[in-house]
HTML snippet that shows the backbone in 3Dmol.js (N, CA, C, O; Angstrom):
<script src="https://3Dmol.org/build/3Dmol-min.js"></script>
<div id="view" style="width:600px;height:400px;position:relative"></div>
<script>
const pdb = `
ATOM      1  N   MET A   1      68.568  -1.104   8.612  1.00  0.00           N
ATOM      2  CA  MET A   1      67.265  -1.706   8.456  1.00  0.00           C
ATOM      3  C   MET A   1      67.044  -2.004   6.983  1.00  0.00           C
ATOM      4  O   MET A   1      67.338  -1.181   6.116  1.00  0.00           O
ATOM      5  N   LYS A   2      66.528  -3.177   6.716  1.00  0.00           N
ATOM      6  CA  LYS A   2      66.163  -3.571   5.360  1.00  0.00           C
ATOM      7  C   LYS A   2      64.643  -3.474   5.234  1.00  0.00           C
ATOM      8  O   LYS A   2      63.915  -3.512   6.226  1.00  0.00           O
ATOM      9  N   ASN A   3      64.188  -3.348   3.996  1.00  0.00           N
ATOM     10  CA  ASN A   3      62.740  -3.337   3.801  1.00  0.00           C
ATOM     11  C   ASN A   3      62.391  -3.919   2.439  1.00  0.00           C
ATOM     12  O   ASN A   3      63.219  -3.986   1.530  1.00  0.00           O
ATOM     13  N   THR A   4      61.147  -4.332   2.333  1.00  0.00           N
ATOM     14  CA  THR A   4      60.622  -4.881   1.086  1.00  0.00           C
ATOM     15  C   THR A   4      59.536  -3.980   0.518  1.00  0.00           C
ATOM     16  O   THR A   4      58.632  -4.440  -0.181  1.00  0.00           O
ATOM     17  N   LEU A   5      59.634  -2.692   0.825  1.00  0.00           N
ATOM     18  CA  LEU A   5      58.595  -1.751   0.412  1.00  0.00           C
ATOM     19  C   LEU A   5      58.403  -1.737  -1.101  1.00  0.00           C
ATOM     20  O   LEU A   5      57.271  -1.688  -1.581  1.00  0.00           O
ATOM     21  N   LYS A   6      59.491  -1.778  -1.848  1.00  0.00           N
ATOM     22  CA  LYS A   6      59.388  -1.750  -3.310  1.00  0.00           C
ATOM     23  C   LYS A   6      58.609  -2.959  -3.819  1.00  0.00           C
ATOM     24  O   LYS A   6      57.779  -2.833  -4.719  1.00  0.00           O
ATOM     25  N   VAL A   7      58.874  -4.124  -3.247  1.00  0.00           N
ATOM     26  CA  VAL A   7      58.170  -5.347  -3.640  1.00  0.00           C
ATOM     27  C   VAL A   7      56.696  -5.251  -3.272  1.00  0.00           C
ATOM     28  O   VAL A   7      55.826  -5.568  -4.083  1.00  0.00           O
ATOM     29  N   GLU A   8      56.418  -4.814  -2.050  1.00  0.00           N
ATOM     30  CA  GLU A   8      55.025  -4.682  -1.595  1.00  0.00           C
ATOM     31  C   GLU A   8      54.261  -3.683  -2.467  1.00  0.00           C
ATOM     32  O   GLU A   8      53.095  -3.898  -2.797  1.00  0.00           O
ATOM     33  N   ARG A   9      54.924  -2.605  -2.830  1.00  0.00           N
ATOM     34  CA  ARG A   9      54.302  -1.587  -3.686  1.00  0.00           C
ATOM     35  C   ARG A   9      53.993  -2.175  -5.063  1.00  0.00           C
ATOM     36  O   ARG A   9      52.932  -1.910  -5.628  1.00  0.00           O
ATOM     37  N   ALA A  10      54.913  -2.970  -5.600  1.00  0.00           N
ATOM     38  CA  ALA A  10      54.704  -3.601  -6.904  1.00  0.00           C
ATOM     39  C   ALA A  10      53.539  -4.590  -6.868  1.00  0.00           C
ATOM     40  O   ALA A  10      52.779  -4.695  -7.831  1.00  0.00           O
ATOM     41  N   ILE A  11      53.402  -5.303  -5.769  1.00  0.00           N
ATOM     42  CA  ILE A  11      52.291  -6.256  -5.635  1.00  0.00           C
ATOM     43  C   ILE A  11      50.952  -5.539  -5.770  1.00  0.00           C
ATOM     44  O   ILE A  11      50.016  -6.067  -6.371  1.00  0.00           O
ATOM     45  N   LEU A  12      50.864  -4.331  -5.208  1.00  0.00           N
ATOM     46  CA  LEU A  12      49.626  -3.545  -5.308  1.00  0.00           C
ATOM     47  C   LEU A  12      49.578  -2.704  -6.578  1.00  0.00           C
ATOM     48  O   LEU A  12      48.631  -1.949  -6.795  1.00  0.00           O
ATOM     49  N   ASN A  13      50.618  -2.842  -7.427  1.00  0.00           N
ATOM     50  CA  ASN A  13      50.693  -2.107  -8.685  1.00  0.00           C
ATOM     51  C   ASN A  13      50.592  -0.588  -8.475  1.00  0.00           C
ATOM     52  O   ASN A  13      49.863   0.103  -9.187  1.00  0.00           O
ATOM     53  N   LEU A  14      51.342  -0.084  -7.479  1.00  0.00           N
ATOM     54  CA  LEU A  14      51.350   1.345  -7.172  1.00  0.00           C
ATOM     55  C   LEU A  14      52.682   1.965  -7.588  1.00  0.00           C
ATOM     56  O   LEU A  14      53.738   1.354  -7.427  1.00  0.00           O
ATOM     57  N   THR A  15      52.621   3.170  -8.118  1.00  0.00           N
ATOM     58  CA  THR A  15      53.856   3.913  -8.351  1.00  0.00           C
ATOM     59  C   THR A  15      54.299   4.523  -7.027  1.00  0.00           C
ATOM     60  O   THR A  15      53.537   4.556  -6.061  1.00  0.00           O
ATOM     61  N   GLN A  16      55.537   5.004  -6.992  1.00  0.00           N
ATOM     62  CA  GLN A  16      56.003   5.688  -5.779  1.00  0.00           C
ATOM     63  C   GLN A  16      55.100   6.878  -5.484  1.00  0.00           C
ATOM     64  O   GLN A  16      54.760   7.126  -4.328  1.00  0.00           O
ATOM     65  N   ASP A  17      54.711   7.613  -6.517  1.00  0.00           N
ATOM     66  CA  ASP A  17      53.857   8.786  -6.326  1.00  0.00           C
ATOM     67  C   ASP A  17      52.482   8.406  -5.775  1.00  0.00           C
ATOM     68  O   ASP A  17      51.966   9.075  -4.880  1.00  0.00           O
ATOM     69  N   GLU A  18      51.899   7.349  -6.300  1.00  0.00           N
ATOM     70  CA  GLU A  18      50.588   6.909  -5.819  1.00  0.00           C
ATOM     71  C   GLU A  18      50.649   6.481  -4.356  1.00  0.00           C
ATOM     72  O   GLU A  18      49.770   6.825  -3.565  1.00  0.00           O
ATOM     73  N   LEU A  19      51.688   5.730  -4.001  1.00  0.00           N
ATOM     74  CA  LEU A  19      51.847   5.311  -2.611  1.00  0.00           C
ATOM     75  C   LEU A  19      52.027   6.530  -1.710  1.00  0.00           C
ATOM     76  O   LEU A  19      51.418   6.625  -0.644  1.00  0.00           O
ATOM     77  N   ALA A  20      52.862   7.450  -2.147  1.00  0.00           N
ATOM     78  CA  ALA A  20      53.110   8.663  -1.373  1.00  0.00           C
ATOM     79  C   ALA A  20      51.817   9.426  -1.102  1.00  0.00           C
ATOM     80  O   ALA A  20      51.579   9.874   0.020  1.00  0.00           O
ATOM     81  N   GLN A  21      50.990   9.571  -2.121  1.00  0.00           N
ATOM     82  CA  GLN A  21      49.716  10.278  -1.960  1.00  0.00           C
ATOM     83  C   GLN A  21      48.802   9.562  -0.977  1.00  0.00           C
ATOM     84  O   GLN A  21      48.122  10.211  -0.182  1.00  0.00           O
ATOM     85  N   LYS A  22      48.778   8.246  -1.018  1.00  0.00           N
ATOM     86  CA  LYS A  22      47.894   7.470  -0.137  1.00  0.00           C
ATOM     87  C   LYS A  22      48.263   7.615   1.336  1.00  0.00           C
ATOM     88  O   LYS A  22      47.393   7.529   2.202  1.00  0.00           O
ATOM     89  N   ILE A  23      49.555   7.836   1.631  1.00  0.00           N
ATOM     90  CA  ILE A  23      49.949   7.927   3.034  1.00  0.00           C
ATOM     91  C   ILE A  23      50.391   9.338   3.445  1.00  0.00           C
ATOM     92  O   ILE A  23      50.805   9.556   4.583  1.00  0.00           O
ATOM     93  N   GLY A  24      50.301  10.287   2.514  1.00  0.00           N
ATOM     94  CA  GLY A  24      50.540  11.679   2.864  1.00  0.00           C
ATOM     95  C   GLY A  24      51.995  12.102   2.975  1.00  0.00           C
ATOM     96  O   GLY A  24      52.341  12.920   3.827  1.00  0.00           O
ATOM     97  N   VAL A  25      52.857  11.546   2.113  1.00  0.00           N
ATOM     98  CA  VAL A  25      54.266  11.950   2.089  1.00  0.00           C
ATOM     99  C   VAL A  25      54.652  12.255   0.644  1.00  0.00           C
ATOM    100  O   VAL A  25      53.836  12.112  -0.266  1.00  0.00           O
ATOM    101  N   SER A  26      55.891  12.673   0.441  1.00  0.00           N
ATOM    102  CA  SER A  26      56.359  12.958  -0.914  1.00  0.00           C
ATOM    103  C   SER A  26      56.862  11.680  -1.589  1.00  0.00           C
ATOM    104  O   SER A  26      57.179  10.691  -0.928  1.00  0.00           O
ATOM    105  N   ARG A  27      56.925  11.728  -2.912  1.00  0.00           N
ATOM    106  CA  ARG A  27      57.482  10.608  -3.663  1.00  0.00           C
ATOM    107  C   ARG A  27      58.936  10.390  -3.275  1.00  0.00           C
ATOM    108  O   ARG A  27      59.413   9.255  -3.237  1.00  0.00           O
ATOM    109  N   GLN A  28      59.641  11.483  -2.987  1.00  0.00           N
ATOM    110  CA  GLN A  28      61.040  11.389  -2.590  1.00  0.00           C
ATOM    111  C   GLN A  28      61.189  10.607  -1.276  1.00  0.00           C
ATOM    112  O   GLN A  28      62.158   9.868  -1.101  1.00  0.00           O
ATOM    113  N   THR A  29      60.241  10.767  -0.367  1.00  0.00           N
ATOM    114  CA  THR A  29      60.275  10.017   0.888  1.00  0.00           C
ATOM    115  C   THR A  29      60.160   8.523   0.614  1.00  0.00           C
ATOM    116  O   THR A  29      60.897   7.724   1.191  1.00  0.00           O
ATOM    117  N   ILE A  30      59.238   8.146  -0.263  1.00  0.00           N
ATOM    118  CA  ILE A  30      59.077   6.728  -0.613  1.00  0.00           C
ATOM    119  C   ILE A  30      60.368   6.204  -1.241  1.00  0.00           C
ATOM    120  O   ILE A  30      60.834   5.118  -0.895  1.00  0.00           O
ATOM    121  N   ASN A  31      60.940   6.973  -2.158  1.00  0.00           N
ATOM    122  CA  ASN A  31      62.193   6.573  -2.789  1.00  0.00           C
ATOM    123  C   ASN A  31      63.300   6.398  -1.753  1.00  0.00           C
ATOM    124  O   ASN A  31      64.062   5.433  -1.814  1.00  0.00           O
ATOM    125  N   SER A  32      63.391   7.323  -0.809  1.00  0.00           N
ATOM    126  CA  SER A  32      64.428   7.252   0.226  1.00  0.00           C
ATOM    127  C   SER A  32      64.255   6.043   1.133  1.00  0.00           C
ATOM    128  O   SER A  32      65.242   5.436   1.549  1.00  0.00           O
ATOM    129  N   ILE A  33      63.022   5.689   1.443  1.00  0.00           N
ATOM    130  CA  ILE A  33      62.761   4.500   2.252  1.00  0.00           C
ATOM    131  C   ILE A  33      63.169   3.248   1.467  1.00  0.00           C
ATOM    132  O   ILE A  33      63.850   2.368   1.995  1.00  0.00           O
ATOM    133  N   GLU A  34      62.745   3.181   0.205  1.00  0.00           N
ATOM    134  CA  GLU A  34      63.038   1.998  -0.607  1.00  0.00           C
ATOM    135  C   GLU A  34      64.538   1.791  -0.812  1.00  0.00           C
ATOM    136  O   GLU A  34      64.992   0.654  -0.937  1.00  0.00           O
ATOM    137  N   THR A  35      65.303   2.864  -0.845  1.00  0.00           N
ATOM    138  CA  THR A  35      66.751   2.749  -1.057  1.00  0.00           C
ATOM    139  C   THR A  35      67.530   2.781   0.256  1.00  0.00           C
ATOM    140  O   THR A  35      68.752   2.932   0.259  1.00  0.00           O
ATOM    141  N   ASN A  36      66.815   2.638   1.363  1.00  0.00           N
ATOM    142  CA  ASN A  36      67.416   2.569   2.706  1.00  0.00           C
ATOM    143  C   ASN A  36      68.207   3.811   3.096  1.00  0.00           C
ATOM    144  O   ASN A  36      69.158   3.721   3.872  1.00  0.00           O
ATOM    145  N   ARG A  37      67.823   4.965   2.567  1.00  0.00           N
ATOM    146  CA  ARG A  37      68.455   6.222   2.969  1.00  0.00           C
ATOM    147  C   ARG A  37      67.667   6.912   4.080  1.00  0.00           C
ATOM    148  O   ARG A  37      68.150   7.873   4.680  1.00  0.00           O
ATOM    149  N   TYR A  38      66.451   6.422   4.357  1.00  0.00           N
ATOM    150  CA  TYR A  38      65.593   7.053   5.353  1.00  0.00           C
ATOM    151  C   TYR A  38      64.853   5.968   6.122  1.00  0.00           C
ATOM    152  O   TYR A  38      64.271   5.058   5.532  1.00  0.00           O
ATOM    153  N   VAL A  39      64.881   6.077   7.433  1.00  0.00           N
ATOM    154  CA  VAL A  39      64.129   5.158   8.294  1.00  0.00           C
ATOM    155  C   VAL A  39      62.823   5.853   8.656  1.00  0.00           C
ATOM    156  O   VAL A  39      62.846   6.934   9.244  1.00  0.00           O
ATOM    157  N   PRO A  40      61.692   5.258   8.319  1.00  0.00           N
ATOM    158  CA  PRO A  40      60.412   5.925   8.569  1.00  0.00           C
ATOM    159  C   PRO A  40      60.091   6.027  10.056  1.00  0.00           C
ATOM    160  O   PRO A  40      60.534   5.216  10.869  1.00  0.00           O
ATOM    161  N   SER A  41      59.313   7.043  10.379  1.00  0.00           N
ATOM    162  CA  SER A  41      58.832   7.198  11.750  1.00  0.00           C
ATOM    163  C   SER A  41      57.863   6.064  12.064  1.00  0.00           C
ATOM    164  O   SER A  41      57.410   5.347  11.173  1.00  0.00           O
ATOM    165  N   THR A  42      57.562   5.922  13.325  1.00  0.00           N
ATOM    166  CA  THR A  42      56.592   4.904  13.744  1.00  0.00           C
ATOM    167  C   THR A  42      55.239   5.152  13.093  1.00  0.00           C
ATOM    168  O   THR A  42      54.585   4.216  12.631  1.00  0.00           O
ATOM    169  N   VAL A  43      54.825   6.403  13.057  1.00  0.00           N
ATOM    170  CA  VAL A  43      53.529   6.739  12.455  1.00  0.00           C
ATOM    171  C   VAL A  43      53.508   6.349  10.978  1.00  0.00           C
ATOM    172  O   VAL A  43      52.537   5.762  10.501  1.00  0.00           O
ATOM    173  N   LEU A  44      54.571   6.673  10.263  1.00  0.00           N
ATOM    174  CA  LEU A  44      54.636   6.340   8.845  1.00  0.00           C
ATOM    175  C   LEU A  44      54.671   4.826   8.637  1.00  0.00           C
ATOM    176  O   LEU A  44      54.013   4.309   7.734  1.00  0.00           O
ATOM    177  N   ALA A  45      55.426   4.122   9.458  1.00  0.00           N
ATOM    178  CA  ALA A  45      55.474   2.659   9.360  1.00  0.00           C
ATOM    179  C   ALA A  45      54.095   2.053   9.615  1.00  0.00           C
ATOM    180  O   ALA A  45      53.708   1.087   8.957  1.00  0.00           O
ATOM    181  N   LEU A  46      53.364   2.613  10.559  1.00  0.00           N
ATOM    182  CA  LEU A  46      52.015   2.107  10.847  1.00  0.00           C
ATOM    183  C   LEU A  46      51.045   2.409   9.710  1.00  0.00           C
ATOM    184  O   LEU A  46      50.161   1.604   9.417  1.00  0.00           O
ATOM    185  N   LYS A  47      51.203   3.559   9.073  1.00  0.00           N
ATOM    186  CA  LYS A  47      50.361   3.881   7.906  1.00  0.00           C
ATOM    187  C   LYS A  47      50.620   2.884   6.783  1.00  0.00           C
ATOM    188  O   LYS A  47      49.684   2.417   6.134  1.00  0.00           O
ATOM    189  N   LEU A  48      51.892   2.561   6.554  1.00  0.00           N
ATOM    190  CA  LEU A  48      52.229   1.567   5.536  1.00  0.00           C
ATOM    191  C   LEU A  48      51.661   0.201   5.906  1.00  0.00           C
ATOM    192  O   LEU A  48      51.142  -0.514   5.050  1.00  0.00           O
ATOM    193  N   SER A  49      51.762  -0.156   7.172  1.00  0.00           N
ATOM    194  CA  SER A  49      51.234  -1.426   7.656  1.00  0.00           C
ATOM    195  C   SER A  49      49.735  -1.530   7.388  1.00  0.00           C
ATOM    196  O   SER A  49      49.239  -2.564   6.940  1.00  0.00           O
ATOM    197  N   LYS A  50      49.040  -0.464   7.665  1.00  0.00           N
ATOM    198  CA  LYS A  50      47.583  -0.441   7.452  1.00  0.00           C
ATOM    199  C   LYS A  50      47.256  -0.543   5.964  1.00  0.00           C
ATOM    200  O   LYS A  50      46.360  -1.292   5.573  1.00  0.00           O
ATOM    201  N   LEU A  51      47.976   0.204   5.141  1.00  0.00           N
ATOM    202  CA  LEU A  51      47.721   0.194   3.703  1.00  0.00           C
ATOM    203  C   LEU A  51      47.972  -1.193   3.104  1.00  0.00           C
ATOM    204  O   LEU A  51      47.172  -1.684   2.307  1.00  0.00           O
ATOM    205  N   PHE A  52      49.087  -1.822   3.492  1.00  0.00           N
ATOM    206  CA  PHE A  52      49.432  -3.129   2.954  1.00  0.00           C
ATOM    207  C   PHE A  52      48.715  -4.266   3.678  1.00  0.00           C
ATOM    208  O   PHE A  52      48.755  -5.415   3.239  1.00  0.00           O
ATOM    209  N   ASN A  53      48.059  -3.934   4.793  1.00  0.00           N
ATOM    210  CA  ASN A  53      47.353  -4.936   5.599  1.00  0.00           C
ATOM    211  C   ASN A  53      48.293  -6.062   6.043  1.00  0.00           C
ATOM    212  O   ASN A  53      47.962  -7.246   5.984  1.00  0.00           O
ATOM    213  N   LYS A  54      49.492  -5.632   6.494  1.00  0.00           N
ATOM    214  CA  LYS A  54      50.504  -6.561   6.980  1.00  0.00           C
ATOM    215  C   LYS A  54      51.180  -5.945   8.199  1.00  0.00           C
ATOM    216  O   LYS A  54      51.233  -4.721   8.320  1.00  0.00           O
ATOM    217  N   PRO A  55      51.696  -6.768   9.100  1.00  0.00           N
ATOM    218  CA  PRO A  55      52.438  -6.230  10.242  1.00  0.00           C
ATOM    219  C   PRO A  55      53.708  -5.522   9.767  1.00  0.00           C
ATOM    220  O   PRO A  55      54.308  -5.914   8.766  1.00  0.00           O
ATOM    221  N   VAL A  56      54.103  -4.497  10.479  1.00  0.00           N
ATOM    222  CA  VAL A  56      55.277  -3.710  10.132  1.00  0.00           C
ATOM    223  C   VAL A  56      56.506  -4.601   9.939  1.00  0.00           C
ATOM    224  O   VAL A  56      57.282  -4.402   9.004  1.00  0.00           O
ATOM    225  N   ASN A  57      56.676  -5.573  10.819  1.00  0.00           N
ATOM    226  CA  ASN A  57      57.884  -6.401  10.737  1.00  0.00           C
ATOM    227  C   ASN A  57      57.866  -7.376   9.554  1.00  0.00           C
ATOM    228  O   ASN A  57      58.825  -8.126   9.371  1.00  0.00           O
ATOM    229  N   GLN A  58      56.812  -7.381   8.760  1.00  0.00           N
ATOM    230  CA  GLN A  58      56.828  -8.189   7.543  1.00  0.00           C
ATOM    231  C   GLN A  58      57.543  -7.477   6.414  1.00  0.00           C
ATOM    232  O   GLN A  58      58.007  -8.131   5.480  1.00  0.00           O
ATOM    233  N   PHE A  59      57.648  -6.162   6.469  1.00  0.00           N
ATOM    234  CA  PHE A  59      58.382  -5.475   5.417  1.00  0.00           C
ATOM    235  C   PHE A  59      59.531  -4.613   5.908  1.00  0.00           C
ATOM    236  O   PHE A  59      60.288  -4.093   5.089  1.00  0.00           O
ATOM    237  N   PHE A  60      59.689  -4.443   7.218  1.00  0.00           N
ATOM    238  CA  PHE A  60      60.861  -3.777   7.796  1.00  0.00           C
ATOM    239  C   PHE A  60      61.551  -4.752   8.742  1.00  0.00           C
ATOM    240  O   PHE A  60      60.924  -5.267   9.667  1.00  0.00           O
ATOM    241  N   THR A  61      62.839  -5.008   8.515  1.00  0.00           N
ATOM    242  CA  THR A  61      63.582  -5.926   9.381  1.00  0.00           C
ATOM    243  C   THR A  61      64.937  -5.308   9.736  1.00  0.00           C
ATOM    244  O   THR A  61      65.531  -4.572   8.947  1.00  0.00           O
ATOM    245  N   LEU A  62      65.398  -5.624  10.924  1.00  0.00           N
ATOM    246  CA  LEU A  62      66.711  -5.156  11.355  1.00  0.00           C
ATOM    247  C   LEU A  62      67.788  -6.035  10.735  1.00  0.00           C
ATOM    248  O   LEU A  62      67.592  -7.233  10.533  1.00  0.00           O
ATOM    249  N   GLU A  63      68.917  -5.425  10.438  1.00  0.00           N
ATOM    250  CA  GLU A  63      70.059  -6.184   9.955  1.00  0.00           C
ATOM    251  C   GLU A  63      70.820  -6.726  11.162  1.00  0.00           C
ATOM    252  O   GLU A  63      70.617  -6.256  12.282  1.00  0.00           O
ATOM    253  N   ASP A  64      71.672  -7.685  10.951  1.00  0.00           N
ATOM    254  CA  ASP A  64      72.389  -8.337  12.045  1.00  0.00           C
ATOM    255  C   ASP A  64      73.177  -7.363  12.920  1.00  0.00           C
ATOM    256  O   ASP A  64      73.270  -7.574  14.129  1.00  0.00           O
ATOM    257  N   ASN A  65      73.738  -6.317  12.349  1.00  0.00           N
ATOM    258  CA  ASN A  65      74.567  -5.388  13.107  1.00  0.00           C
ATOM    259  C   ASN A  65      73.764  -4.298  13.817  1.00  0.00           C
ATOM    260  O   ASN A  65      74.355  -3.403  14.421  1.00  0.00           O
ATOM    261  N   GLU A  66      72.450  -4.353  13.758  1.00  0.00           N
ATOM    262  CA  GLU A  66      71.629  -3.312  14.400  1.00  0.00           C
ATOM    263  C   GLU A  66      71.079  -3.780  15.737  1.00  0.00           C
ATOM    264  O   GLU A  66      70.370  -3.032  16.409  1.00  0.00           O
TER     265      GLU A  66
END
`;
const viewer = $3Dmol.createViewer("view");
viewer.addModel(pdb, "pdb");
viewer.setStyle({}, {cartoon: {color: "spectrum"}});
viewer.zoomTo();
viewer.render();
</script>
């Protein structure tokens, strides 16, 4: 899965720590999502969707082999 979380976070001028606090996770979780080492749960993806006011599939997309 690919994501544009880092870009979306930059648009809102948020640090990883600030984003993490807003959705109730650790900064390490945000870093892991941005570097594609962690696939977020549905609940976490929906929290991000609500915060960014965008559909989940606008910043999370499947790769061709998935």
